[in-house]
N, C-alpha and C positions, 0 to 999 in steps of 0.2 A: 517252146523249150519245156522239157519235162524235168522232174526232180532227179531222174536217173542220170541226167547229164551233169548235174552239179553236186550231187550228194557225195559224201565221204564214205566209202564202203568199209574203211577200217574203223569200226565203231569200238570205242573203249567202254567197257562195262564194269560194273562193280556189284558185288552181292549186297542185298538189302540188309543183311545182318552184320556187315563189315562196320568197323568203327568209322565215325565221320572223319577222324584224322587221317585214316588210310585213304579215303576218297580225296581229301585235300592234297595229300602228298602225290597221289596219282595224277591229279590235275596239273600240279606244278611240274612234274617230270615230263608229262606229255605236252605241256603248254596248250592246254585246252580249257574250256570253261563249262562244259556240260558232260555228264556221264549218264549213260543209260543204266537203270537199276534192274537187276534180275533177281528172281527168286525161283530156284529150281528150273533154270533156263527159260522162265517165263518173264516177259517184260512187265514190271509192276510200277514203274515210275521213272522220273528223270530228276537228277539233282544238279543244280548249277553252282557256280562259284559264289553267287550271292546267297543261295540257300545255306551254304556252309559258313557264311559270315565274313568271307573275304580274308584279307591279310591280317586284319586285327580281330578275327573271330576265334582265336584260340580258346577263349573261355566258353564260347557257345558250342564248340565242337567237343570239349572235354567231357568224356563219359557218355557221349551220345552215339547212336548208330545212324547209318545212312537212312534207314526206314523212317526214323523220327524227323528227319529234315527234308526228305525228298518231296517232290510234287507228285502225288499218287494219280491224279486225274490225267491220263495220257491223251494227248492230242497227236495223232499220227497221220501219215499219208502213205500212198502207194507210189512205187517208182514211176508210174505213168501219169502222176498228177501234174497238170500244167503249172508252170511257174506262177502265173497270175493267180491261179486258184490257191496255191500254197501261200502266196503273199497275203491274200485276203484272209485266209484261215489264221495266219499268225497275227495279223492286225486285229482281227475280230476277237481272238482268244487272248491276245496280249502275251504271247509266249516267245521265248528267245531261241528255241530249238524245236525241230520237228523230226522225230524218229520215222524212218521209212521202214514199213513192215510188209512182209509177204507171208500170208498164212500164219500170222502171229509171231513170225520170226523176224528179228531185226536184221536188215540187210544194208542199212546205211543211216546217215543222219545229216540233216541240213540245218544250219544255224541262220540266225537273222542276218549275219554278215554275208553269208553265202548268197542268200536271196537278194539282198540289197545290191551286192556287186553284180549279180547276174542281171538284175533289172536295169541297172545303169548301163550295162553293156548293150542290152537289147533295146534301150531307150523306151521302156514300157512304163508301167504304173510306178509312181514314186511315192514314198512315204514322207510325211512331214518330219521335221526335226523332233517334235514332241513324241510322235509315234515311234521314231527310232529309239528314243530314250526309254519309252515304256516297254519295248521289246526286251530290254535288258533287266527289267524289274521282276523279281520272283512273284509267283502267284500269291504268296502270303503277305505281300506288302499292303500297308494301310492305304496306299494310293489307289489300289485296285479293290478296296473294300474287303480285303481278306483279313484273317487273324494272324498277326505276327507270330513267328515261332518263338516260344519262350526261351530265353537264354539263361543258362545257369551262371550265377555270380561266381567270379573267381574268388577263391579263399583269400582272406585278408591275412597277410603275413606280418606278424608282429616283429618289429625290429628291436632286437635286444642290444643294448649298448654294452660293450666290453668294459669290464672294470678297469679303471685307470691305474697304471702302475705308479702310485704316488711315491714309491721309494726312489724314483729316478732323480728327484730334486731334493732329497733329504740331505742333511749335512753328512760329510764323509767322516769316518771313524778316526778317533785319536789313536787308539791302539786296540789290538785284538788278542783275545786269549788263544792259547795254542789249539784249543778244540774248535775254534772258529776261523782258522786260517783260510785264505782264499782258495777256491777251487776254480780253475780256469774255465771261463764260459758259463758259469752257473752262479755267480755271486752278484748280488744287487748293490746299489750305491752305498747303503749304510755300512757295508762290510769292506769298503775300500780303505785301507789304512793310510793315514796322512801323518808324516813325521815333520814337525815344525822345529827347525833349528835356528838359533839366533846367535849373533856375534856382534858385540859392541852396542846393542840396543836393548831397551827394556820393552818387552811385549807382555801385555796383560792377558789374563784368561779370556776376557771379552773379545780381544782382538783375535786370539787363536780360534775361538768359536766362530767369529765372523768369517775368518778365512775358510774354515770347513764348510760353512753355509754357502759361501760364494762358489767354492769348488763343486759342491753338490749341485748347485743350480746350473753351472756352466758345463761340467763334464760328467755329471751323474748319469746322463743318458748313454754314455760310452762305458759304463761300469763293467760290463761283461768282458771288455777287452783290456781293462786296466788291472795291473797287479798291485801297484802301490804308487804313492805320490810323496815327494819330498819337497818341502818349502824351506828355503834358506833366506833369513832376513839379516841384513848387515848394514853397518855404517861405514862407508868406504873411506871418507876423509876424516872421520873423527870430529874433534871440536872445531875444525876449520869451516865446517858447514858447506853450503852449496848443494848441487844436485848429487848428494852422496847417499841418499837412502835407497838401498838396493834390495830387490826381491827376485829370487831365482826359484822357478818351479820346474821340477823334473817329474815326468810321468813315465813310468815303466809299463810298456804295453806287452800283451801276450802275443807272441809270434810276430812281432814287428819291432823296429828300432825304437828306442826311447825318444821322448820329446823333451827338450830343455829350452826354456824361455827366460831371459833376464830383462829386468826393467829398472831404470833409475829415475828418481824424481826428488823434488825438494822435500816431500813428505812421504812417510811410509805408507799412508793410506792410498795415495795416488800410485805409488810403485806397486803395491799389492794388486790394486784393481787392474792396472795395465798388464801386469804379468799374467794374471789369471785369464783375462780376455784373450791375450796372445796365445797362451797354451791351449785354450779351447779351440781356437781356429787351427792351430797346428795339429792337434790330435784329430780333428775332423778330416783335414786334408790327408794325414798319414793313413788313417783307416780307409778312406775312400780309395787312395792309391793302392793300398794292400788288397782291396776287394777286386779292383779292375786289373790287377797284374795277371798276365797270361799264365794259365795253369802249367803249361809245359815248361815255362821258364822257372816257375817256382819249384817244380819237381827236379829240374836239372840242378838248381842251386842246392836243394836239399841233398841230392845225390853227391854233388861235389863236396859239400860240407861234411858228409858222412865218411868220405874216404880218409884214410890215415895220411 
C-alpha cells in the first residue's frame, strides 16, 4: 500500500505571516489538527494543534504569527512511498503528519491516525502505545529534547471594586425643602420624605429618628421607586390597654399602586418593627410584579386610562 491510497488530497494551508489565532480558527472550522504552512506558494513548515497551544493556548497565540509557532524542518514523502516506509519515517522522526510533495508542490497530507488505521487494516507493522502518544507531541516538546515555544503571559487585569452606594441604608428624610423635591427615578434614600403622624400617643424625637433609620435600612434600596412614606402611630383602645398600639406605614410608589401595612401590638416598639418589616416585603413583591408585568398589557392599560 502506498501513501497515494490513503492521503488526503484536500490539503488545508495557511500563510506563514498569518496570525496564529487565524490558524487556530481554521483548524476548529475544518476539524483538523495539522496545517501546511506556505510562503509565496512554497511549503515552509507544518503547524499542529499542539504547536498553537490547544484550547487553553489563547495567551500563547495572542500577538504571534504562524511562522513563530510552526515546525520549520519539514519531513515529507512522495505519493508512491510505501506505507511501512512512511510509518518508519514518522516513528523515527516522531512527527504527527507527513506532507506529500511532488516537485516541491503539496498534493496531499497523511496524519499519524491515517497511517495507524491503514496498518491495522493491512495487519502490518504496529506501533506501541508510547510511540502513538509521541506522534502527537510537537517537535518543540521537552520530551523530545527540543526547546519549548515561549508563551507570552496574559496581561493581568486589575479588578476594580465599584464604590458602594452607602446612601441606600441611610435614614430617610423628615422633610425636604422645595428645591430638593423628589425627581422620579433619580433620588437616593436620604431624599425620600417620611411624614410621622401621631394620635393619642407620645413619641419622642429619638423614636422618630429610629423609625427613619429602620425605614432606610429596610426600603432604602427601593428609593428610586418611592415618592414618599407616611407613618401613623396611634393608641386604639386608649387607657383600657391591651394590644392597642398601632403602626400604619404607607409607601407611595412611582408608577405602581401604593403599599399600606398595619400592625398592632402591646408595645409601640413591637408594632413599629412589625409594620416596617411587613411593608419592606410588600414593596419588594409589588416592584417585582411591576417589572414582570407583560409590556403589551401595560401599554393597553395606559391607553385605556388615557381615554376620556
